[in-house]
C-alpha positions as CSV (number, residue, x, y, z in Angstrom):
1,M,8.1,-35.6,15.8
2,T,7.4,-31.9,16.2
3,N,3.8,-30.8,16.2
4,L,2.8,-29.7,12.8
5,S,0.7,-26.6,12.1
6,N,-2.7,-27.0,10.4
7,R,-1.2,-25.3,7.3
8,A,1.7,-27.8,7.2
9,K,-0.8,-30.7,7.5
10,L,-2.9,-29.2,4.7
11,R,0.2,-28.9,2.5
12,L,1.2,-32.5,3.2
13,R,-2.3,-33.7,2.3
14,L,-2.2,-31.6,-0.9
15,A,1.2,-33.0,-1.8
16,A,0.0,-36.6,-1.2
17,G,-2.9,-36.0,-3.5
18,L,-0.7,-34.7,-6.2
19,I,1.9,-37.5,-5.8
20,G,-0.8,-40.1,-5.7
21,G,-2.9,-38.8,-8.5
22,P,-5.2,-41.0,-10.6
23,N,-2.6,-43.5,-11.7
24,K,-0.5,-44.0,-8.5
25,T,-1.4,-44.8,-4.9
26,L,0.7,-43.9,-1.9
27,K,0.6,-46.7,0.6
28,L,0.6,-44.6,3.8
29,D,-0.9,-45.6,7.1
30,R,-3.5,-43.1,8.3
31,K,-2.3,-43.2,11.8
32,N,1.3,-42.3,10.8
33,F,0.4,-40.3,7.6
34,Y,2.3,-37.2,8.4
35,P,5.7,-38.7,9.5
36,Q,5.5,-41.2,6.6
37,M,4.7,-38.4,4.1
38,I,7.6,-36.3,5.4
39,D,9.9,-39.4,4.9
40,Y,8.6,-39.9,1.4
41,L,9.3,-36.2,0.5
42,K,12.8,-36.5,1.9
43,K,13.6,-39.3,-0.6
44,M,12.5,-37.1,-3.6
45,S,15.1,-35.3,-5.7
46,D,15.4,-31.6,-5.2
47,E,13.9,-31.1,-8.7
48,E,10.9,-33.2,-7.8
49,K,10.4,-31.4,-4.5
50,N,10.6,-28.0,-6.1
51,K,8.1,-28.9,-8.8
52,L,5.8,-30.4,-6.2
53,K,6.1,-27.3,-4.0
54,E,5.1,-25.1,-7.0
55,Y,1.9,-27.2,-7.4
56,V,1.1,-27.2,-3.7
57,D,1.7,-23.4,-3.5
58,W,-0.8,-23.0,-6.4
59,L,-3.4,-25.2,-4.8
60,E,-3.0,-23.5,-1.5
61,D,-3.4,-20.1,-3.2
62,F,-6.5,-21.4,-5.0
63,E,-8.0,-22.7,-1.8
64,N,-7.5,-19.3,-0.1
65,A,-8.7,-17.2,-3.0
66,T,-11.8,-15.1,-2.4
67,P,-14.7,-16.4,-4.5
68,I,-15.7,-14.2,-7.4
69,Q,-19.1,-12.6,-6.7
70,K,-21.6,-12.9,-9.6
């Protein structure tokens, strides 16, 4: 597998958190998390992937936002 950037890894972890959520658990092996997550995403419909991408984009933007100074 190609080496993934830190950003790609972060996005995969965010996606896993969104997919798993409070009511569903993804059964992925820690050692093979990234390849397994990529395989999981490949099996999703285009509509599901697009919606997930929107959420991941939002979370990534939120993570990178400058904190508001009080």
